[in-house]
N, CA, C and O atoms as CSV, one atom per row, in Angstrom:
chain,resi,resn,atom,element,x,y,z
A,1,MET,N,N,-4.042,5.224,5.743
A,1,MET,CA,C,-4.505,4.708,7.011
A,1,MET,C,C,-3.848,5.442,8.181
A,1,MET,O,O,-4.486,5.664,9.209
A,2,ASP,N,N,-2.590,5.815,8.031
A,2,ASP,CA,C,-1.876,6.480,9.118
A,2,ASP,C,C,-1.522,7.897,8.708
A,2,ASP,O,O,-1.173,8.163,7.558
A,3,ILE,N,N,-1.619,8.805,9.681
A,3,ILE,CA,C,-1.229,10.189,9.430
A,3,ILE,C,C,-0.477,10.729,10.646
A,3,ILE,O,O,-0.618,10.231,11.762
A,4,ALA,N,N,0.321,11.756,10.393
A,4,ALA,CA,C,1.001,12.490,11.460
A,4,ALA,C,C,1.110,13.933,11.001
A,4,ALA,O,O,1.201,14.212,9.805
A,5,VAL,N,N,1.100,14.842,11.957
A,5,VAL,CA,C,1.205,16.261,11.634
A,5,VAL,C,C,2.344,16.867,12.443
A,5,VAL,O,O,2.461,16.633,13.646
A,6,LYS,N,N,3.177,17.645,11.771
A,6,LYS,CA,C,4.219,18.419,12.442
A,6,LYS,C,C,4.176,19.814,11.849
A,6,LYS,O,O,4.432,20.008,10.660
A,7,GLY,N,N,3.849,20.782,12.692
A,7,GLY,CA,C,3.699,22.140,12.194
A,7,GLY,C,C,2.540,22.201,11.222
A,7,GLY,O,O,1.407,21.863,11.566
A,8,THR,N,N,2.830,22.638,9.997
A,8,THR,CA,C,1.784,22.723,8.978
A,8,THR,C,C,1.928,21.637,7.915
A,8,THR,O,O,1.360,21.740,6.829
A,9,VAL,N,N,2.696,20.594,8.241
A,9,VAL,CA,C,2.891,19.499,7.277
A,9,VAL,C,C,2.198,18.243,7.791
A,9,VAL,O,O,2.435,17.802,8.916
A,10,LEU,N,N,1.354,17.686,6.965
A,10,LEU,CA,C,0.673,16.435,7.261
A,10,LEU,C,C,1.356,15.329,6.465
A,10,LEU,O,O,1.528,15.448,5.251
A,11,TYR,N,N,1.740,14.267,7.139
A,11,TYR,CA,C,2.362,13.105,6.502
A,11,TYR,C,C,1.330,11.984,6.487
A,11,TYR,O,O,0.707,11.698,7.510
A,12,ALA,N,N,1.150,11.356,5.342
A,12,ALA,CA,C,0.138,10.310,5.229
A,12,ALA,C,C,0.607,9.214,4.289
A,12,ALA,O,O,1.364,9.456,3.348
A,13,ASP,N,N,0.132,7.987,4.569
A,13,ASP,CA,C,0.383,6.923,3.605
A,13,ASP,C,C,-0.755,6.945,2.594
A,13,ASP,O,O,-1.923,7.090,2.954
A,14,ASN,N,N,-0.401,6.800,1.342
A,14,ASN,CA,C,-1.357,6.794,0.241
A,14,ASN,C,C,-1.111,5.506,-0.523
A,14,ASN,O,O,-0.316,5.470,-1.463
A,15,THR,N,N,-1.802,4.446,-0.109
A,15,THR,CA,C,-1.566,3.093,-0.575
A,15,THR,C,C,-0.121,2.734,-0.257
A,15,THR,O,O,0.187,2.463,0.904
A,16,VAL,N,N,0.774,2.722,-1.231
A,16,VAL,CA,C,2.167,2.342,-0.982
A,16,VAL,C,C,3.103,3.543,-0.914
A,16,VAL,O,O,4.303,3.379,-0.697
A,17,ASP,N,N,2.570,4.738,-1.094
A,17,ASP,CA,C,3.395,5.947,-1.115
A,17,ASP,C,C,3.297,6.710,0.214
A,17,ASP,O,O,2.289,6.623,0.916
A,18,LEU,N,N,4.353,7.456,0.549
A,18,LEU,CA,C,4.348,8.392,1.662
A,18,LEU,C,C,4.217,9.787,1.061
A,18,LEU,O,O,4.981,10.163,0.172
A,19,VAL,N,N,3.242,10.552,1.556
A,19,VAL,CA,C,2.967,11.873,1.005
A,19,VAL,C,C,3.086,12.919,2.111
A,19,VAL,O,O,2.602,12.713,3.224
A,20,ALA,N,N,3.733,14.039,1.797
A,20,ALA,CA,C,3.813,15.184,2.706
A,20,ALA,C,C,2.976,16.305,2.097
A,20,ALA,O,O,3.194,16.708,0.954
A,21,LEU,N,N,2.016,16.801,2.877
A,21,LEU,CA,C,1.105,17.839,2.403
A,21,LEU,C,C,1.240,19.094,3.258
A,21,LEU,O,O,1.324,19.013,4.483
A,22,ASP,N,N,1.260,20.249,2.606
A,22,ASP,CA,C,1.247,21.519,3.313
A,22,ASP,C,C,-0.208,21.846,3.613
A,22,ASP,O,O,-0.992,22.106,2.700
A,23,ILE,N,N,-0.568,21.834,4.890
A,23,ILE,CA,C,-1.952,22.118,5.287
A,23,ILE,C,C,-2.060,23.469,5.992
A,23,ILE,O,O,-3.021,23.719,6.719
A,24,GLY,N,N,-1.078,24.332,5.776
A,24,GLY,CA,C,-1.085,25.665,6.383
A,24,GLY,C,C,-2.357,26.426,6.035
A,24,GLY,O,O,-2.894,27.155,6.869
A,25,ASN,N,N,-2.837,26.262,4.815
A,25,ASN,CA,C,-4.115,26.833,4.398
A,25,ASN,C,C,-4.999,25.658,3.983
A,25,ASN,O,O,-4.846,25.139,2.878
A,26,PRO,N,N,-5.917,25.230,4.843
A,26,PRO,CA,C,-6.743,24.059,4.532
A,26,PRO,C,C,-7.571,24.188,3.251
A,26,PRO,O,O,-8.029,23.185,2.705
A,27,LEU,N,N,-7.761,25.403,2.778
A,27,LEU,CA,C,-8.511,25.599,1.535
A,27,LEU,C,C,-7.628,25.428,0.304
A,27,LEU,O,O,-8.133,25.330,-0.814
A,28,GLN,N,N,-6.303,25.391,0.506
A,28,GLN,CA,C,-5.368,25.220,-0.603
A,28,GLN,C,C,-4.240,24.272,-0.181
A,28,GLN,O,O,-3.084,24.678,-0.063
A,29,VAL,N,N,-4.592,23.025,0.039
A,29,VAL,CA,C,-3.605,22.009,0.431
A,29,VAL,C,C,-2.685,21.746,-0.756
A,29,VAL,O,O,-3.141,21.629,-1.894
A,30,LYS,N,N,-1.374,21.653,-0.477
A,30,LYS,CA,C,-0.388,21.432,-1.544
A,30,LYS,C,C,0.450,20.204,-1.225
A,30,LYS,O,O,0.824,19.973,-0.075
A,31,VAL,N,N,0.738,19.427,-2.249
A,31,VAL,CA,C,1.635,18.273,-2.096
A,31,VAL,C,C,3.062,18.797,-2.084
A,31,VAL,O,O,3.513,19.428,-3.040
A,32,LEU,N,N,3.767,18.527,-0.991
A,32,LEU,CA,C,5.164,18.946,-0.886
A,32,LEU,C,C,6.105,17.889,-1.437
A,32,LEU,O,O,7.081,18.202,-2.119
A,33,LYS,N,N,5.799,16.633,-1.134
A,33,LYS,CA,C,6.663,15.544,-1.585
A,33,LYS,C,C,5.897,14.233,-1.570
A,33,LYS,O,O,5.007,14.027,-0.745
A,34,ARG,N,N,6.252,13.359,-2.485
A,34,ARG,CA,C,5.697,12.003,-2.546
A,34,ARG,C,C,6.863,11.039,-2.702
A,34,ARG,O,O,7.661,11.163,-3.631
A,35,ILE,N,N,6.958,10.074,-1.783
A,35,ILE,CA,C,7.969,9.029,-1.893
A,35,ILE,C,C,7.242,7.762,-2.324
A,35,ILE,O,O,6.506,7.153,-1.547
A,36,GLU,N,N,7.462,7.380,-3.568
A,36,GLU,CA,C,6.761,6.226,-4.122
A,36,GLU,C,C,7.315,4.923,-3.545
A,36,GLU,O,O,8.515,4.786,-3.307
A,37,ASN,N,N,6.414,3.983,-3.330
A,37,ASN,CA,C,6.737,2.637,-2.826
A,37,ASN,C,C,7.465,2.648,-1.481
A,37,ASN,O,O,8.301,1.784,-1.220
A,38,ALA,N,N,7.151,3.615,-0.639
A,38,ALA,CA,C,7.748,3.664,0.698
A,38,ALA,C,C,7.221,2.524,1.567
A,38,ALA,O,O,7.909,2.066,2.479
A,39,PHE,N,N,6.001,2.066,1.284
A,39,PHE,CA,C,5.370,0.991,2.044
A,39,PHE,C,C,4.892,-0.099,1.087
A,39,PHE,O,O,3.685,-0.267,0.911
A,40,PRO,N,N,5.799,-0.834,0.473
A,40,PRO,CA,C,5.362,-1.835,-0.504
A,40,PRO,C,C,4.537,-2.937,0.160
A,40,PRO,O,O,4.882,-3.421,1.238
A,41,TYR,N,N,3.453,-3.323,-0.491
A,41,TYR,CA,C,2.633,-4.423,-0.007
A,41,TYR,C,C,3.327,-5.731,-0.353
A,41,TYR,O,O,3.904,-5.854,-1.434
A,42,PRO,N,N,3.283,-6.703,0.539
A,42,PRO,CA,C,3.884,-7.990,0.209
A,42,PRO,C,C,3.088,-8.678,-0.897
A,42,PRO,O,O,1.868,-8.540,-0.979
A,43,SER,N,N,3.786,-9.408,-1.728
A,43,SER,CA,C,3.123,-10.109,-2.827
A,43,SER,C,C,2.813,-11.552,-2.442
A,43,SER,O,O,2.830,-12.449,-3.285
A,44,TYR,N,N,2.529,-11.762,-1.159
A,44,TYR,CA,C,2.188,-13.091,-0.655
A,44,TYR,C,C,1.275,-12.923,0.564
A,44,TYR,O,O,1.312,-11.891,1.235
A,45,PRO,N,N,0.460,-13.941,0.846
A,45,PRO,CA,C,-0.442,-13.852,1.995
A,45,PRO,C,C,0.328,-13.949,3.316
A,45,PRO,O,O,1.463,-14.424,3.334
A,46,PRO,N,N,-0.271,-13.508,4.408
A,46,PRO,CA,C,0.423,-13.527,5.691
A,46,PRO,C,C,0.654,-14.944,6.242
A,46,PRO,O,O,1.574,-15.153,7.032
A,47,GLN,N,N,-0.159,-15.898,5.839
A,47,GLN,CA,C,-0.006,-17.269,6.334
A,47,GLN,C,C,1.210,-17.940,5.687
A,47,GLN,O,O,1.641,-17.557,4.599
A,48,THR,N,N,1.750,-18.943,6.375
A,48,THR,CA,C,2.819,-19.755,5.801
A,48,THR,C,C,2.283,-21.158,5.577
A,48,THR,O,O,1.282,-21.554,6.174
A,49,GLY,N,N,2.954,-21.905,4.715
A,49,GLY,CA,C,2.527,-23.264,4.404
A,49,GLY,C,C,1.292,-23.309,3.528
A,49,GLY,O,O,0.507,-24.254,3.607
A,50,VAL,N,N,1.110,-22.286,2.685
A,50,VAL,CA,C,-0.080,-22.224,1.830
A,50,VAL,C,C,0.315,-22.034,0.368
A,50,VAL,O,O,1.338,-21.424,0.055
A,51,GLN,N,N,-0.512,-22.563,-0.506
A,51,GLN,CA,C,-0.376,-22.293,-1.937
A,51,GLN,C,C,-1.300,-21.125,-2.255
A,51,GLN,O,O,-2.349,-20.965,-1.631
A,52,PHE,N,N,-0.903,-20.310,-3.232
A,52,PHE,CA,C,-1.719,-19.147,-3.571
A,52,PHE,C,C,-1.470,-18.749,-5.015
A,52,PHE,O,O,-0.497,-19.170,-5.641
A,53,GLU,N,N,-2.371,-17.932,-5.522
A,53,GLU,CA,C,-2.243,-17.403,-6.885
A,53,GLU,C,C,-1.107,-16.385,-6.890
A,53,GLU,O,O,-1.094,-15.458,-6.079
A,54,CYS,N,N,-0.168,-16.556,-7.791
A,54,CYS,CA,C,0.961,-15.625,-7.886
A,54,CYS,C,C,0.454,-14.230,-8.239
A,54,CYS,O,O,-0.517,-14.087,-8.982
A,55,VAL,N,N,1.099,-13.224,-7.715
A,55,VAL,CA,C,0.690,-11.840,-7.946
A,55,VAL,C,C,1.188,-11.363,-9.299
A,55,VAL,O,O,2.356,-11.546,-9.642
A,56,ASP,N,N,0.295,-10.752,-10.062
A,56,ASP,CA,C,0.654,-10.104,-11.319
A,56,ASP,C,C,0.699,-8.609,-11.040
A,56,ASP,O,O,-0.336,-7.944,-11.068
A,57,GLN,N,N,1.894,-8.070,-10.768
A,57,GLN,CA,C,2.028,-6.679,-10.359
A,57,GLN,C,C,1.599,-5.691,-11.437
A,57,GLN,O,O,1.370,-4.517,-11.143
A,58,SER,N,N,1.488,-6.148,-12.679
A,58,SER,CA,C,1.020,-5.248,-13.736
A,58,SER,C,C,-0.462,-4.926,-13.571
A,58,SER,O,O,-0.971,-3.997,-14.200
A,59,LYS,N,N,-1.162,-5.697,-12.720
A,59,LYS,CA,C,-2.594,-5.448,-12.485
A,59,LYS,C,C,-2.840,-4.519,-11.304
A,59,LYS,O,O,-3.984,-4.168,-11.016
A,60,GLY,N,N,-1.766,-4.117,-10.617
A,60,GLY,CA,C,-1.935,-3.185,-9.508
A,60,GLY,C,C,-1.443,-3.767,-8.205
A,60,GLY,O,O,-0.629,-4.690,-8.189
A,61,VAL,N,N,-1.948,-3.214,-7.096
A,61,VAL,CA,C,-1.515,-3.555,-5.751
A,61,VAL,C,C,-2.489,-4.534,-5.114
A,61,VAL,O,O,-3.702,-4.391,-5.263
A,62,VAL,N,N,-1.972,-5.515,-4.416
A,62,VAL,CA,C,-2.817,-6.444,-3.661
A,62,VAL,C,C,-3.358,-5.689,-2.452
A,62,VAL,O,O,-2.590,-5.143,-1.660
A,63,ILE,N,N,-4.672,-5.661,-2.314
A,63,ILE,CA,C,-5.262,-4.951,-1.172
A,63,ILE,C,C,-5.786,-5.910,-0.106
A,63,ILE,O,O,-6.021,-5.497,1.030
A,64,ARG,N,N,-5.971,-7.167,-0.452
A,64,ARG,CA,C,-6.370,-8.168,0.541
A,64,ARG,C,C,-6.223,-9.560,-0.069
A,64,ARG,O,O,-6.152,-9.727,-1.286
A,65,TRP,N,N,-6.180,-10.540,0.813
A,65,TRP,CA,C,-6.125,-11.935,0.400
A,65,TRP,C,C,-7.419,-12.614,0.828
A,65,TRP,O,O,-7.949,-12.333,1.903
A,66,GLU,N,N,-7.919,-13.499,-0.008
A,66,GLU,CA,C,-9.129,-14.248,0.310
A,66,GLU,C,C,-8.838,-15.727,0.200
A,66,GLU,O,O,-8.061,-16.158,-0.652
A,67,GLN,N,N,-9.468,-16.507,1.070
A,67,GLN,CA,C,-9.325,-17.956,0.981
A,67,GLN,C,C,-10.249,-18.466,-0.111
A,67,GLN,O,O,-11.422,-18.098,-0.163
A,68,ALA,N,N,-9.718,-19.311,-0.981
A,68,ALA,CA,C,-10.498,-19.839,-2.106
A,68,ALA,C,C,-9.895,-21.161,-2.572
A,68,ALA,O,O,-8.732,-21.456,-2.295
A,69,SER,N,N,-10.683,-21.938,-3.270
A,69,SER,CA,C,-10.187,-23.162,-3.894
A,69,SER,C,C,-9.593,-22.790,-5.245
A,69,SER,O,O,-10.261,-22.164,-6.068
A,70,LEU,N,N,-8.342,-23.171,-5.475
A,70,LEU,CA,C,-7.666,-22.833,-6.722
A,70,LEU,C,C,-7.391,-24.087,-7.519
A,70,LEU,O,O,-7.149,-25.148,-6.945
A,71,GLN,N,N,-7.425,-23.980,-8.829
A,71,GLN,CA,C,-7.213,-25.115,-9.716
A,71,GLN,C,C,-5.746,-25.549,-9.750
A,71,GLN,O,O,-5.438,-26.724,-9.548
A,72,ASN,N,N,-4.854,-24.607,-10.003
A,72,ASN,CA,C,-3.450,-24.943,-10.181
A,72,ASN,C,C,-2.559,-23.813,-9.660
A,72,ASN,O,O,-1.879,-23.153,-10.446
A,73,PRO,N,N,-2.554,-23.587,-8.355
A,73,PRO,CA,C,-1.749,-22.482,-7.842
A,73,PRO,C,C,-0.259,-22.715,-8.071
A,73,PRO,O,O,0.248,-23.817,-7.859
A,74,GLN,N,N,0.430,-21.671,-8.505
A,74,GLN,CA,C,1.857,-21.782,-8.848
A,74,GLN,C,C,2.791,-21.276,-7.760
A,74,GLN,O,O,3.999,-21.500,-7.824
A,75,CYS,N,N,2.236,-20.590,-6.754
A,75,CYS,CA,C,3.085,-20.015,-5.727
A,75,CYS,C,C,2.839,-20.698,-4.381
A,75,CYS,O,O,1.739,-21.172,-4.096
A,76,TYR,N,N,3.889,-20.733,-3.566
A,76,TYR,CA,C,3.816,-21.379,-2.259
A,76,TYR,C,C,4.608,-20.561,-1.263
A,76,TYR,O,O,5.666,-20.015,-1.575
A,77,ARG,N,N,4.077,-20.491,-0.069
A,77,ARG,CA,C,4.789,-19.793,1.004
A,77,ARG,C,C,4.669,-20.631,2.257
A,77,ARG,O,O,5.190,-20.251,3.306
């Protein structure tokens, strides 16, 4: 979602990772560095005082929260 350029290096967020790319030759972009989990997503919704389905991180990254009726939510914030 966010990018910045300094010289020939483009810095970008890639989901939860920070990536530095050499864009000196746009036809041959190279990954210079990747910092994993530089921007971890929270495992809870932004609202407080709500019950929600606990996050199972083995299934991947939470990309959004939706309001829904749940049978037996185990998590609370």
